Each structure stands twice: as structure tokens, then as C-alpha cells.
C-alpha positions in Angstrom: 78.8 149.5 74.9 78.5 149.6 71.2 81.7 151.8 71.1 83.6 148.5 71.3 81.7 147.1 68.3 82.6 150.2 66.3 86.2 149.9 67.4 86.3 146.3 66.2 85.0 147.3 62.8 87.6 150.1 62.5 90.4 147.9 63.6 89.4 145.2 61.1 91.7 142.3 60.5 91.6 139.0 58.5 87.9 138.2 58.4 88.4 134.5 57.6 90.8 134.1 60.5 88.5 135.9 62.9 85.5 133.9 61.9 87.5 130.6 62.1 88.8 131.5 65.6 85.3 132.5 66.7 83.6 129.2 65.6 86.5 126.7 66.2 87.6 126.5 69.8 91.3 126.9 70.6 92.1 124.7 73.6 95.4 124.5 75.6 96.0 122.1 78.4 97.8 124.7 80.6 96.9 126.3 83.9 96.9 129.7 82.3 94.3 128.7 79.7 92.2 127.0 82.3 92.3 130.1 84.5 91.2 132.4 81.6 88.5 129.9 80.6 87.0 130.1 84.2 87.4 133.9 84.2 85.5 134.3 80.9 82.7 132.0 82.3 82.7 134.1 85.5 82.6 137.3 83.5 79.5 136.0 81.6 77.5 134.5 84.5 78.4 136.9 87.2 76.9 135.9 90.6 76.0 139.5 91.4 73.6 139.5 88.4 71.7 136.7 90.1 71.0 138.9 93.1 70.5 142.1 91.0 68.2 140.5 88.4 66.0 138.7 90.9 65.7 141.7 93.2 65.0 144.1 90.4 62.2 141.9 89.1 60.7 141.6 92.6 61.1 145.3 93.1 59.1 146.0 90.0 56.3 143.8 91.4 56.3 145.9 94.6 56.0 149.1 92.5 53.1 147.5 90.6 51.5 146.6 94.0 51.5 143.0 93.1 53.4 142.2 96.3 53.7 144.2 99.5 57.4 143.8 100.2 60.3 141.8 98.9 61.4 140.2 102.2 58.0 138.8 103.2 57.9 135.0 102.8 54.1 134.7 102.5 54.1 137.2 99.7 54.6 135.3 96.4 53.3 137.1 93.4 51.2 135.4 90.7 53.3 135.3 87.6 51.7 134.6 84.2 53.3 132.7 81.4 53.4 135.8 79.3 55.4 137.6 82.0 57.8 134.7 82.2 58.2 134.8 78.4 59.0 138.5 78.6 61.6 138.0 81.3 63.2 135.2 79.3 63.3 137.4 76.2 64.8 140.3 78.2 67.6 138.1 79.6 68.2 136.4 76.2 68.5 139.7 74.3 70.7 141.2 77.1 73.0 138.2 77.1 73.3 138.2 73.3 74.3 141.9 73.2 76.8 141.4 76.1 78.4 138.5 74.1 78.6 140.7 71.0 80.4 143.4 73.0 82.8 140.8 74.6 83.5 139.3 71.2 84.3 142.8 69.9 86.7 143.6 72.7 88.5 140.2 72.3 88.7 140.8 68.5 90.0 144.3 68.9 92.7 143.5 71.4 93.7 140.2 69.7 94.2 141.7 66.2 96.1 144.7 67.4 97.7 144.5 70.9 98.3 140.7 71.1 99.2 140.5 67.4 102.0 143.0 67.9 103.3 141.5 71.1 101.7 143.9 73.5 100.4 141.6 76.2 101.3 143.3 79.5 98.4 145.8 79.8 97.8 147.1 83.3 95.2 149.8 82.7 92.3 150.5 80.3 93.9 153.8 79.5 97.1 152.0 78.4 95.1 149.7 76.2 93.4 152.7 74.5 96.7 154.5 73.9 98.4 151.3 72.6 95.7 151.0 69.9 96.6 154.3 68.2 99.9 153.4 66.5 98.7 150.0 65.4 95.5 150.9 63.5 96.0 152.1 59.9 92.8 151.2 58.1 92.3 154.8 57.0 93.8 158.2 57.7 93.7 159.0 61.5 92.1 155.6 62.1 94.4 155.1 65.1 93.3 158.3 66.8 89.6 157.6 66.0 89.8 154.0 67.4 91.7 155.1 70.5 89.1 157.8 71.2 86.1 155.6 70.6 87.6 152.8 72.8 88.3 155.3 75.6 84.7 156.6 75.4 83.5 153.0 75.6 85.5 152.6 78.8 84.0 155.7 80.3 80.5 154.6 79.4 81.1 151.1 80.8 82.3 152.7 84.0 79.2 154.8 84.3 77.1 151.8 83.7 79.1 149.4 86.0 79.4 151.7 89.1 75.7 151.8 90.0 75.1 148.2 89.0 78.0 146.7 91.0 77.4 149.0 94.0 73.7 148.3 93.9 74.3 144.5 93.5 76.3 144.6 96.8 73.4 146.2 98.6 70.9 143.7 97.2 73.2 140.6 97.9 73.8 141.6 101.5 70.2 142.6 102.1 69.1 139.2 100.8 71.5 137.4 103.1 70.7 139.4 106.2 67.0 140.1 105.6 67.4 143.9 105.4 64.8 146.1 103.7 66.0 146.9 100.2 65.1 148.8 97.1 66.3 151.8 95.2 62.8 153.2 95.5 63.2 153.4 99.3 64.6 156.4 101.1 67.8 156.1 103.2 65.6 156.1 106.3 63.4 153.2 105.0 66.4 151.0 104.0 69.4 152.4 105.8 71.7 149.3 105.7 71.0 148.8 102.0 72.0 152.4 101.1 75.0 152.3 103.4 76.3 149.2 101.6 75.9 151.0 98.2 77.8 154.1 99.5 80.5 152.0 101.1 81.0 149.9 97.9 81.3 153.1 95.8 83.9 154.6 98.1 85.9 151.4 98.3 85.9 151.2 94.5 87.1 154.8 94.3 89.9 154.1 96.8 91.1 151.1 94.9 92.1 153.5 92.1 94.7 155.1 94.4 96.1 151.8 95.7 99.0 150.0 94.1 96.8 147.3 92.5 96.9 146.2 88.9 93.2 146.7 87.9 93.3 144.3 84.9 94.8 141.5 87.1 92.3 142.2 89.8 89.4 142.0 87.3 90.8 138.6 86.1 91.0 137.2 89.6 87.6 138.5 90.5 86.1 136.9 87.4 87.8 133.6 88.3 86.2 133.7 91.7 82.8 134.5 90.0 83.3 131.5 87.7 84.0 129.2 90.7 81.0 130.3 92.8 78.6 130.8 89.9 77.6 127.2 89.6 76.4 126.6 93.2 74.6 130.0 93.2 72.9 129.2 89.9 71.8 125.8 91.2 70.4 127.4 94.4 68.5 130.1 92.4 67.0 127.5 90.0 65.9 125.3 93.0 64.2 128.3 94.7 62.5 129.3 91.4 61.3 125.8 90.8 59.9 125.5 94.3 58.1 128.8 93.9 56.5 127.7 90.6 55.5 124.3 92.1 53.9 126.1 95.1 52.0 128.5 92.8 50.9 125.6 90.5 
């Protein structure tokens, strides 16, 4: 993920303008701006992370033998204030790093592609190749930035595939009450593992379909942004009820 930070440093740009644009919001009262605003919100507070984060924390408690099984209603673990602080720090640091990476991607594309009128990007490969002729901060900087950006895309894909596929398994398992957990074998949690396998295959097949992946990502982020608020409210309500019950 830090490949994007390195690319932003190589690409450079007017530091004063970048800092000003970072700190002072630019607002347009247009449908397109509103759509992208919701998409950025949805890309930051992704609903799948609610399922993934909560289930992973519970699965760790199962591994530590603090609870017997995730799906049992009468099986609430005792969580100390220290553990809550550690969870909060974990989430805060992760969110801060993710925002740094997002800022680096926005800065890189804004100061190169958008600045030169390249706004119709349909694939990540096209974005990487378009960087090369625009970056001239030092000899061969264009080739270096293109390569690092491409490596970042590959790394992101390797990170995203298991997370997104696994999140689908956790989300559906939570909804339907299936047994779940990456520590369980296929026989122990058949539906959970089938969903992960199906999600991976569907994601692979999308690459061969006539679908603009960048546009699809924007639309999916918009959907995430719309449904994030009610899911977040529900998660907070459940968490508060659990703490009140333990207290």
C-alpha cells in the first residue's frame, strides 16, 4: 500500500497547492460532485468492514477459548477496558494509514492525469501507463513511477481478494446463522467456505465481462456510502446493548 505514497512523492507537484486543497474543502453543488462525495464516504466506511472486523475480533476470542462459538447468543465474552483500548488503537491506526494511502492516490492522479486532461481512465493498467510520459522529476522518473504504481495495484489486489471474499462469507453467515471462521475446515463450515469460493470465482469472471471496472468501483462505493449509515447505527446499538448487559 505504501507504493502509492512513494509514487506521490516521486510525482511531486506544487506543495502549497496540494496542502491548500487538502485542508480547504472544494465543494460543487452538482450531482456528479455529490455522487463522488458519497462514493468516497462509502470507500472509507465500507459496510463489509463492519462484518469482517466484528467477526474477526470474535473469532480471535474463540481461538483464545474465551467463548465457545461465534453464533451462540448466550456466549458473550468479558471484555476488559484494556482490550477495548487496544481495539480502538488498532482501528484508529488502520484508518489513519488508509487515509494516507487514499490521499496519495488522489494526489498522484490529480497532479498528473487530471492536470493533463486524462480523465477517462477505465482500468488500473491504463492509469499506470498514463503516468509514465507525465512524470519528469528526475531521469526515468516516469518509468519508475509507473512500475511502483503497478506494483501497488498488484499488492492491493492480493490484499483485497481474501478480505472481500472472506467478508462475503462472514456477512452471509451472520445473516443466516451459518457456522463461520477461517480456522474451520470446509466440513465444519461448508456454507461459509462455499460463499468465499463463489465470491472469488465471480470476481475473476468479471474481468472477462464487458464491464468498466473503475465505473463499477465507483457505483459500488456509492452503494456502500448509502447503506453504511444504517449498518453503522445497528452495529453501535448492538455493541452498546452488549456492554450494558455485561455491566
